[in-house]
C-alpha atoms as an extended CHARMM CRD file, in Angstrom:
* protein
*
       217  EXT
         1         1  MET       CA             36.0110000000       67.4930000000       48.7950000000  PROA      1               0.0000000000
         2         2  ARG       CA             36.6520000000       65.7640000000       45.4190000000  PROA      2               0.0000000000
         3         3  ILE       CA             34.9870000000       62.5340000000       46.4310000000  PROA      3               0.0000000000
         4         4  ALA       CA             31.4930000000       64.1310000000       47.0710000000  PROA      4               0.0000000000
         5         5  PRO       CA             30.8750000000       65.1000000000       43.4180000000  PROA      5               0.0000000000
         6         6  ILE       CA             31.8430000000       61.5960000000       42.3720000000  PROA      6               0.0000000000
         7         7  LEU       CA             29.4020000000       60.0530000000       44.8120000000  PROA      7               0.0000000000
         8         8  ALA       CA             26.6570000000       62.5070000000       43.6840000000  PROA      8               0.0000000000
         9         9  LEU       CA             27.3300000000       61.6040000000       40.0980000000  PROA      9               0.0000000000
        10        10  ALA       CA             27.2930000000       58.0810000000       40.9010000000  PROA      10              0.0000000000
        11        11  GLY       CA             24.0370000000       58.3550000000       42.7080000000  PROA      11              0.0000000000
        12        12  ALA       CA             22.4920000000       60.4960000000       39.9890000000  PROA      12              0.0000000000
        13        13  ALA       CA             23.5590000000       58.0400000000       37.4710000000  PROA      13              0.0000000000
        14        14  THR       CA             22.0470000000       55.1900000000       39.4490000000  PROA      14              0.0000000000
        15        15  PHE       CA             18.7470000000       57.1140000000       39.9010000000  PROA      15              0.0000000000
        16        16  ILE       CA             18.4480000000       57.9330000000       36.2710000000  PROA      16              0.0000000000
        17        17  ALA       CA             19.1670000000       54.3420000000       35.3760000000  PROA      17              0.0000000000
        18        18  PHE       CA             16.2930000000       53.1630000000       37.5080000000  PROA      18              0.0000000000
        19        19  SER       CA             13.9600000000       56.0070000000       36.5270000000  PROA      19              0.0000000000
        20        20  ARG       CA             14.3610000000       55.0210000000       32.6990000000  PROA      20              0.0000000000
        21        21  ALA       CA             13.6680000000       51.3120000000       33.2730000000  PROA      21              0.0000000000
        22        22  PRO       CA              9.9270000000       51.4670000000       33.5560000000  PROA      22              0.0000000000
        23        23  ALA       CA              9.7210000000       53.5030000000       30.4190000000  PROA      23              0.0000000000
        24        24  GLN       CA             11.8680000000       51.1580000000       28.4880000000  PROA      24              0.0000000000
        25        25  GLN       CA              9.7300000000       48.1980000000       29.6740000000  PROA      25              0.0000000000
        26        26  ASP       CA              6.4830000000       49.8350000000       28.4770000000  PROA      26              0.0000000000
        27        27  ALA       CA              8.1100000000       50.6050000000       25.1140000000  PROA      27              0.0000000000
        28        28  ALA       CA              9.2830000000       46.9700000000       24.8590000000  PROA      28              0.0000000000
        29        29  LYS       CA              5.7750000000       45.6620000000       25.7100000000  PROA      29              0.0000000000
        30        30  GLN       CA              4.1750000000       47.8630000000       23.0720000000  PROA      30              0.0000000000
        31        31  GLU       CA              6.7060000000       46.7540000000       20.5100000000  PROA      31              0.0000000000
        32        32  THR       CA              6.1670000000       43.1320000000       21.4510000000  PROA      32              0.0000000000
        33        33  SER       CA              2.3950000000       43.5460000000       21.3030000000  PROA      33              0.0000000000
        34        34  GLN       CA              2.6600000000       45.1330000000       17.9340000000  PROA      34              0.0000000000
        35        35  ALA       CA              4.9160000000       42.4440000000       16.6480000000  PROA      35              0.0000000000
        36        36  GLN       CA              2.4810000000       39.7260000000       17.8200000000  PROA      36              0.0000000000
        37        37  ALA       CA             -0.4430000000       41.5690000000       16.3040000000  PROA      37              0.0000000000
        38        38  GLU       CA              1.2550000000       41.7220000000       12.9420000000  PROA      38              0.0000000000
        39        39  ALA       CA              2.6680000000       38.2580000000       12.8880000000  PROA      39              0.0000000000
        40        40  PRO       CA              0.3360000000       35.5660000000       11.3390000000  PROA      40              0.0000000000
        41        41  PRO       CA             -0.8490000000       32.7700000000       13.8200000000  PROA      41              0.0000000000
        42        42  LYS       CA              1.9450000000       30.1550000000       13.9240000000  PROA      42              0.0000000000
        43        43  GLN       CA             -0.2860000000       27.2930000000       14.9840000000  PROA      43              0.0000000000
        44        44  GLN       CA             -2.4890000000       27.4540000000       11.9260000000  PROA      44              0.0000000000
        45        45  ARG       CA              0.1570000000       26.8880000000        9.3470000000  PROA      45              0.0000000000
        46        46  PRO       CA              1.3680000000       23.4350000000       10.6680000000  PROA      46              0.0000000000
        47        47  ARG       CA             -2.3640000000       22.2600000000       10.8690000000  PROA      47              0.0000000000
        48        48  ALA       CA             -3.0210000000       23.4660000000        7.3970000000  PROA      48              0.0000000000
        49        49  LYS       CA              0.0010000000       21.6360000000        6.0690000000  PROA      49              0.0000000000
        50        50  GLN       CA             -0.9580000000       18.5420000000        7.9160000000  PROA      50              0.0000000000
        51        51  HSD       CA             -4.4570000000       18.5890000000        6.4830000000  PROA      51              0.0000000000
        52        52  ALA       CA             -3.0080000000       19.0170000000        3.0100000000  PROA      52              0.0000000000
        53        53  ALA       CA             -0.6990000000       16.0820000000        3.6090000000  PROA      53              0.0000000000
        54        54  ASN       CA             -3.4810000000       13.9080000000        4.8020000000  PROA      54              0.0000000000
        55        55  ALA       CA             -5.5300000000       14.7640000000        1.6160000000  PROA      55              0.0000000000
        56        56  ASP       CA             -2.6430000000       13.8660000000       -0.6010000000  PROA      56              0.0000000000
        57        57  ARG       CA             -1.9610000000       10.5040000000        1.1910000000  PROA      57              0.0000000000
        58        58  PRO       CA             -3.6450000000        7.5780000000       -0.7240000000  PROA      58              0.0000000000
        59        59  LYS       CA             -6.3690000000        5.8470000000        1.1810000000  PROA      59              0.0000000000
        60        60  GLN       CA             -5.6330000000        2.2770000000        2.4290000000  PROA      60              0.0000000000
        61        61  PRO       CA             -7.9240000000       -0.7700000000        2.6520000000  PROA      61              0.0000000000
        62        62  ARG       CA             -9.5020000000       -1.2770000000        6.0090000000  PROA      62              0.0000000000
        63        63  PRO       CA            -10.7240000000       -4.5380000000        7.6210000000  PROA      63              0.0000000000
        64        64  ALA       CA            -14.3610000000       -5.3840000000        6.9540000000  PROA      64              0.0000000000
        65        65  GLY       CA            -16.5190000000       -5.9890000000        9.8960000000  PROA      65              0.0000000000
        66        66  ILE       CA            -17.9030000000       -9.3910000000        8.6730000000  PROA      66              0.0000000000
        67        67  ASP       CA            -17.8670000000      -12.4470000000       10.8900000000  PROA      67              0.0000000000
        68        68  ARG       CA            -16.7740000000      -15.9440000000        9.6850000000  PROA      68              0.0000000000
        69        69  ASN       CA            -20.3630000000      -17.0590000000        8.9570000000  PROA      69              0.0000000000
        70        70  GLY       CA            -21.0390000000      -14.1440000000        6.8260000000  PROA      70              0.0000000000
        71        71  VAL       CA            -17.8420000000      -14.7520000000        4.8770000000  PROA      71              0.0000000000
        72        72  ILE       CA            -18.7000000000      -18.4010000000        4.2580000000  PROA      72              0.0000000000
        73        73  ILE       CA            -22.1880000000      -17.3360000000        3.0610000000  PROA      73              0.0000000000
        74        74  LEU       CA            -20.8230000000      -14.8190000000        0.5780000000  PROA      74              0.0000000000
        75        75  VAL       CA            -18.1340000000      -17.0570000000       -0.7300000000  PROA      75              0.0000000000
        76        76  LYS       CA            -20.1490000000      -20.2320000000       -1.0560000000  PROA      76              0.0000000000
        77        77  SER       CA            -23.2430000000      -18.6440000000       -2.6040000000  PROA      77              0.0000000000
        78        78  ALA       CA            -21.1050000000      -16.8680000000       -5.3330000000  PROA      78              0.0000000000
        79        79  LEU       CA            -19.1910000000      -20.0860000000       -6.1880000000  PROA      79              0.0000000000
        80        80  MET       CA            -22.2550000000      -22.3520000000       -6.0880000000  PROA      80              0.0000000000
        81        81  ALA       CA            -24.1360000000      -19.9170000000       -8.4800000000  PROA      81              0.0000000000
        82        82  LEU       CA            -21.0470000000      -20.0880000000      -10.7760000000  PROA      82              0.0000000000
        83        83  ASP       CA            -21.0840000000      -23.8210000000      -10.6980000000  PROA      83              0.0000000000
        84        84  GLN       CA            -24.7400000000      -24.1350000000      -11.4530000000  PROA      84              0.0000000000
        85        85  ALA       CA            -24.3380000000      -21.6870000000      -14.4440000000  PROA      85              0.0000000000
        86        86  ASN       CA            -21.3890000000      -23.6140000000      -15.7340000000  PROA      86              0.0000000000
        87        87  LYS       CA            -23.2650000000      -26.9260000000      -15.6410000000  PROA      87              0.0000000000
        88        88  THR       CA            -26.4950000000      -25.5090000000      -17.1140000000  PROA      88              0.0000000000
        89        89  GLY       CA            -25.0160000000      -23.0000000000      -19.5700000000  PROA      89              0.0000000000
        90        90  ASN       CA            -27.5540000000      -20.5030000000      -18.2820000000  PROA      90              0.0000000000
        91        91  TYR       CA            -25.9210000000      -17.4810000000      -16.6730000000  PROA      91              0.0000000000
        92        92  THR       CA            -29.1390000000      -15.4700000000      -16.0830000000  PROA      92              0.0000000000
        93        93  VAL       CA            -29.4140000000      -16.2820000000      -12.4060000000  PROA      93              0.0000000000
        94        94  LEU       CA            -25.7350000000      -15.5500000000      -11.8280000000  PROA      94              0.0000000000
        95        95  ARG       CA            -26.1710000000      -12.1810000000      -13.5510000000  PROA      95              0.0000000000
        96        96  ASP       CA            -29.2730000000      -11.4150000000      -11.6160000000  PROA      96              0.0000000000
        97        97  LEU       CA            -27.6620000000      -12.1900000000       -8.2660000000  PROA      97              0.0000000000
        98        98  GLY       CA            -24.8940000000       -9.6970000000       -9.0660000000  PROA      98              0.0000000000
        99        99  SER       CA            -24.4590000000       -6.0860000000       -8.4820000000  PROA      99              0.0000000000
       100       100  PRO       CA            -25.4440000000       -3.3890000000      -10.9890000000  PROA      100             0.0000000000
       101       101  GLY       CA            -21.8230000000       -3.2980000000      -12.2170000000  PROA      101             0.0000000000
       102       102  PHE       CA            -21.8560000000       -7.0620000000      -12.7280000000  PROA      102             0.0000000000
       103       103  GLN       CA            -25.1040000000       -7.0060000000      -14.4710000000  PROA      103             0.0000000000
       104       104  ALA       CA            -23.5510000000       -4.8530000000      -17.1290000000  PROA      104             0.0000000000
       105       105  ASN       CA            -22.5560000000       -8.1340000000      -18.5410000000  PROA      105             0.0000000000
       106       106  THR       CA            -25.1230000000       -9.9300000000      -20.4690000000  PROA      106             0.0000000000
       107       107  ALA       CA            -25.8810000000      -13.5520000000      -19.8810000000  PROA      107             0.0000000000
       108       108  ALA       CA            -24.2850000000      -14.3220000000      -23.2930000000  PROA      108             0.0000000000
       109       109  ARG       CA            -21.2610000000      -12.4420000000      -22.4170000000  PROA      109             0.0000000000
       110       110  LEU       CA            -20.7800000000      -14.3700000000      -19.1420000000  PROA      110             0.0000000000
       111       111  ALA       CA            -21.1440000000      -17.5170000000      -21.1380000000  PROA      111             0.0000000000
       112       112  GLU       CA            -18.2530000000      -16.4890000000      -23.3100000000  PROA      112             0.0000000000
       113       113  ILE       CA            -16.1800000000      -15.5650000000      -20.2420000000  PROA      113             0.0000000000
       114       114  PHE       CA            -16.6240000000      -18.9420000000      -18.5820000000  PROA      114             0.0000000000
       115       115  ALA       CA            -16.5960000000      -21.0240000000      -21.7030000000  PROA      115             0.0000000000
       116       116  SER       CA            -13.1510000000      -22.5320000000      -20.8420000000  PROA      116             0.0000000000
       117       117  GLN       CA            -14.4910000000      -23.6920000000      -17.4950000000  PROA      117             0.0000000000
       118       118  ARG       CA            -17.3880000000      -25.4810000000      -19.0650000000  PROA      118             0.0000000000
       119       119  LYS       CA            -15.1750000000      -27.0590000000      -21.7580000000  PROA      119             0.0000000000
       120       120  ARG       CA            -12.8460000000      -28.3380000000      -19.0090000000  PROA      120             0.0000000000
       121       121  GLY       CA            -15.7910000000      -29.7090000000      -17.0360000000  PROA      121             0.0000000000
       122       122  LEU       CA            -14.9740000000      -27.7180000000      -13.8710000000  PROA      122             0.0000000000
       123       123  ASP       CA            -16.9360000000      -29.1050000000      -10.9430000000  PROA      123             0.0000000000
       124       124  LEU       CA            -17.3250000000      -26.9180000000       -7.8920000000  PROA      124             0.0000000000
       125       125  ALA       CA            -19.8210000000      -29.0900000000       -5.9600000000  PROA      125             0.0000000000
       126       126  GLY       CA            -17.3570000000      -29.7100000000       -3.2420000000  PROA      126             0.0000000000
       127       127  VAL       CA            -17.5000000000      -26.0290000000       -1.9080000000  PROA      127             0.0000000000
       128       128  ALA       CA            -20.8970000000      -26.9110000000       -0.4540000000  PROA      128             0.0000000000
       129       129  VAL       CA            -19.2380000000      -28.9390000000        2.4040000000  PROA      129             0.0000000000
       130       130  LEU       CA            -15.6110000000      -27.7890000000        2.3290000000  PROA      130             0.0000000000
       131       131  GLU       CA            -14.3890000000      -24.8790000000        4.4380000000  PROA      131             0.0000000000
       132       132  PRO       CA            -12.6460000000      -21.9950000000        2.6650000000  PROA      132             0.0000000000
       133       133  GLN       CA             -9.2830000000      -20.8020000000        3.8220000000  PROA      133             0.0000000000
       134       134  LEU       CA             -8.6570000000      -17.1550000000        3.4010000000  PROA      134             0.0000000000
       135       135  THR       CA             -5.3880000000      -15.7840000000        2.0710000000  PROA      135             0.0000000000
       136       136  LEU       CA             -6.7320000000      -12.1920000000        1.9590000000  PROA      136             0.0000000000
       137       137  LEU       CA             -9.0120000000      -11.4500000000        4.9500000000  PROA      137             0.0000000000
       138       138  PRO       CA            -12.1250000000       -9.4180000000        3.9490000000  PROA      138             0.0000000000
       139       139  GLN       CA            -11.2340000000       -5.7600000000        3.5390000000  PROA      139             0.0000000000
       140       140  ILE       CA            -13.0030000000       -2.7020000000        2.3420000000  PROA      140             0.0000000000
       141       141  GLU       CA            -11.0570000000       -1.1310000000       -0.5620000000  PROA      141             0.0000000000
       142       142  PRO       CA            -10.7970000000        2.6080000000       -1.0010000000  PROA      142             0.0000000000
       143       143  ASN       CA            -13.6350000000        2.4510000000       -3.6290000000  PROA      143             0.0000000000
       144       144  GLY       CA            -15.8790000000        0.8990000000       -1.0050000000  PROA      144             0.0000000000
       145       145  MET       CA            -15.9310000000       -2.6010000000       -2.4240000000  PROA      145             0.0000000000
       146       146  LEU       CA            -15.4800000000       -5.8290000000       -0.2760000000  PROA      146             0.0000000000
       147       147  HSD       CA            -12.4890000000       -7.7480000000       -1.3540000000  PROA      147             0.0000000000
       148       148  MET       CA            -11.3330000000      -11.2450000000       -0.2140000000  PROA      148             0.0000000000
       149       149  ALA       CA             -9.4080000000      -14.1530000000       -1.5470000000  PROA      149             0.0000000000
       150       150  GLY       CA             -8.5930000000      -17.6930000000       -0.6270000000  PROA      150             0.0000000000
       151       151  PHE       CA             -8.9040000000      -21.3860000000       -1.5300000000  PROA      151             0.0000000000
       152       152  PHE       CA            -10.8730000000      -24.5160000000       -0.7900000000  PROA      152             0.0000000000
       153       153  PRO       CA             -8.4980000000      -27.3400000000        0.1610000000  PROA      153             0.0000000000
       154       154  SER       CA             -9.1160000000      -30.5680000000       -1.7910000000  PROA      154             0.0000000000
       155       155  VAL       CA             -7.1630000000      -33.5100000000       -3.1670000000  PROA      155             0.0000000000
       156       156  PRO       CA             -5.8190000000      -33.7010000000       -5.7160000000  PROA      156             0.0000000000
       157       157  MET       CA             -6.8130000000      -30.1750000000       -6.8320000000  PROA      157             0.0000000000
       158       158  ARG       CA             -7.7350000000      -27.2220000000       -4.8000000000  PROA      158             0.0000000000
       159       159  LEU       CA             -9.8430000000      -24.2960000000       -5.8830000000  PROA      159             0.0000000000
       160       160  ASN       CA             -8.2940000000      -20.7380000000       -5.6210000000  PROA      160             0.0000000000
       161       161  PHE       CA            -10.7430000000      -17.8620000000       -5.6850000000  PROA      161             0.0000000000
       162       162  GLU       CA            -10.8780000000      -14.1750000000       -5.5570000000  PROA      162             0.0000000000
       163       163  LEU       CA            -14.0600000000      -12.1760000000       -5.1010000000  PROA      163             0.0000000000
       164       164  LEU       CA            -15.2930000000       -8.5970000000       -5.1520000000  PROA      164             0.0000000000
       165       165  PHE       CA            -18.5600000000       -7.4350000000       -3.7980000000  PROA      165             0.0000000000
       166       166  ALA       CA            -20.2640000000       -4.0850000000       -4.1690000000  PROA      166             0.0000000000
       167       167  PRO       CA            -22.9270000000       -2.5270000000       -1.8390000000  PROA      167             0.0000000000
       168       168  ALA       CA            -26.3550000000       -2.6120000000       -3.4270000000  PROA      168             0.0000000000
       169       169  ASP       CA            -29.8180000000       -2.6800000000       -1.8820000000  PROA      169             0.0000000000
       170       170  HSD       CA            -28.2400000000       -2.8460000000        1.5800000000  PROA      170             0.0000000000
       171       171  GLN       CA            -26.4120000000       -5.9540000000        0.6270000000  PROA      171             0.0000000000
       172       172  TRP       CA            -23.1220000000       -7.1180000000       -0.5880000000  PROA      172             0.0000000000
       173       173  LYS       CA            -23.5830000000       -8.3400000000       -4.1790000000  PROA      173             0.0000000000
       174       174  LEU       CA            -21.1550000000      -10.0200000000       -6.5630000000  PROA      174             0.0000000000
       175       175  PHE       CA            -19.0490000000       -7.5030000000       -8.6030000000  PROA      175             0.0000000000
       176       176  GLY       CA            -16.0620000000       -9.6350000000       -9.6580000000  PROA      176             0.0000000000
       177       177  ILE       CA            -15.1340000000      -13.3080000000       -9.5190000000  PROA      177             0.0000000000
       178       178  SER       CA            -12.1020000000      -15.3050000000      -10.4320000000  PROA      178             0.0000000000
       179       179  VAL       CA            -11.5500000000      -19.0490000000       -9.8820000000  PROA      179             0.0000000000
       180       180  ASP       CA             -8.6560000000      -21.2300000000      -10.7480000000  PROA      180             0.0000000000
       181       181  LEU       CA             -7.5720000000      -24.8800000000       -9.9300000000  PROA      181             0.0000000000
       182       182  GLY       CA             -4.2990000000      -25.5520000000       -8.3670000000  PROA      182             0.0000000000
       183       183  ASP       CA             -2.3360000000      -28.6960000000       -7.4100000000  PROA      183             0.0000000000
       184       184  ASN       CA             -2.8350000000      -29.6420000000       -3.8570000000  PROA      184             0.0000000000
       185       185  SER       CA             -1.4640000000      -33.1480000000       -3.9040000000  PROA      185             0.0000000000
       186       186  PRO       CA              1.8230000000      -34.0780000000       -2.1100000000  PROA      186             0.0000000000
       187       187  GLN       CA              4.8290000000      -34.4270000000       -4.2350000000  PROA      187             0.0000000000
       188       188  ALA       CA              6.1400000000      -37.9040000000       -4.5270000000  PROA      188             0.0000000000
       189       189  PRO       CA              9.8990000000      -38.5680000000       -4.2980000000  PROA      189             0.0000000000
       190       190  ASP       CA             11.8010000000      -39.2730000000       -7.3790000000  PROA      190             0.0000000000
       191       191  GLY       CA             11.7150000000      -42.9210000000       -8.3490000000  PROA      191             0.0000000000
       192       192  PRO       CA             10.5250000000      -45.4610000000      -11.1560000000  PROA      192             0.0000000000
       193       193  GLN       CA              7.3220000000      -44.6180000000      -12.7090000000  PROA      193             0.0000000000
       194       194  THR       CA              4.5130000000      -47.0120000000      -12.2300000000  PROA      194             0.0000000000
       195       195  GLN       CA              1.7930000000      -47.6330000000      -14.7840000000  PROA      195             0.0000000000
       196       196  ALA       CA             -1.4220000000      -45.9340000000      -14.1030000000  PROA      196             0.0000000000
       197       197  PRO       CA             -4.4470000000      -48.4000000000      -13.5020000000  PROA      197             0.0000000000
       198       198  ALA       CA             -6.7900000000      -48.7760000000      -16.4340000000  PROA      198             0.0000000000
       199       199  ALA       CA             -9.9600000000      -46.7740000000      -16.4750000000  PROA      199             0.0000000000
       200       200  SER       CA            -13.0970000000      -48.6130000000      -15.2830000000  PROA      200             0.0000000000
       201       201  THR       CA            -16.4890000000      -48.5850000000      -16.6780000000  PROA      201             0.0000000000
       202       202  GLU       CA            -18.2850000000      -48.6210000000      -13.3280000000  PROA      202             0.0000000000
       203       203  THR       CA            -21.3940000000      -46.5400000000      -12.8100000000  PROA      203             0.0000000000
       204       204  PRO       CA            -20.8320000000      -42.9980000000      -11.3260000000  PROA      204             0.0000000000
       205       205  ALA       CA            -20.4880000000      -42.8850000000       -7.6020000000  PROA      205             0.0000000000
       206       206  ALA       CA            -22.3330000000      -40.5890000000       -5.2340000000  PROA      206             0.0000000000
       207       207  PRO       CA            -21.0530000000      -37.0780000000       -5.1340000000  PROA      207             0.0000000000
       208       208  ALA       CA            -17.9780000000      -36.5440000000       -3.0150000000  PROA      208             0.0000000000
       209       209  ALA       CA            -16.6440000000      -33.4810000000       -1.3050000000  PROA      209             0.0000000000
       210       210  VAL       CA            -13.9160000000      -32.8070000000       -3.8700000000  PROA      210             0.0000000000
       211       211  ILE       CA            -13.1330000000      -30.1810000000       -6.3740000000  PROA      211             0.0000000000
       212       212  GLY       CA            -11.8430000000      -31.2040000000       -9.7440000000  PROA      212             0.0000000000
       213       213  VAL       CA            -12.6320000000      -31.7580000000      -13.4130000000  PROA      213             0.0000000000
       214       214  LYS       CA            -15.1850000000      -34.1390000000      -14.7520000000  PROA      214             0.0000000000
       215       215  PRO       CA            -15.1310000000      -35.4050000000      -18.3500000000  PROA      215             0.0000000000
       216       216  VAL       CA            -17.5960000000      -33.6430000000      -20.6230000000  PROA      216             0.0000000000
       217       217  GLN       CA            -19.8260000000      -35.9890000000      -22.6350000000  PROA      217             0.0000000000
């Protein structure tokens, strides 16, 4: 007699528990939907942060799509134009071949810049037949300029160069040029010094594929 009420209560309790479960689930769904509607999109924040980080990151140089022949043409034409300007003292052609930024220098100003090379008698005729060796492969700088550097191997001197080209009229035109002679001769072992041979008075020989300094008359 006492067990029946206990079973009934137990059964009633079980029924109530199950009868309340759907209502609780609906309320939970409504709360979840409301919370999702109020919360800001989570995927947009990381993307915005990523775009901001990419904008703050400094741009890096990228390889230039120029083949070997194109590089040789650019390098040799620039250096041979400089060589002719140094030998004639007329920098008008060198200036006219340059980009608008390079042409900001007058011919007289260029003569002042390269006066030391003329005084030293710098001879760059060898670049016509020698092959340049690149130490900085052609690359496009963040400012859009083409940048490369290298040297022409020669004995006893080698010519180091660094060039900048700016796009103008659908071409790469000279913007900056730097040349310098470096020692390329092998180092002799320590030993007794021998006297250098006396200078000869022979007539000048035919042009040779070397880079160096000729005496200025």
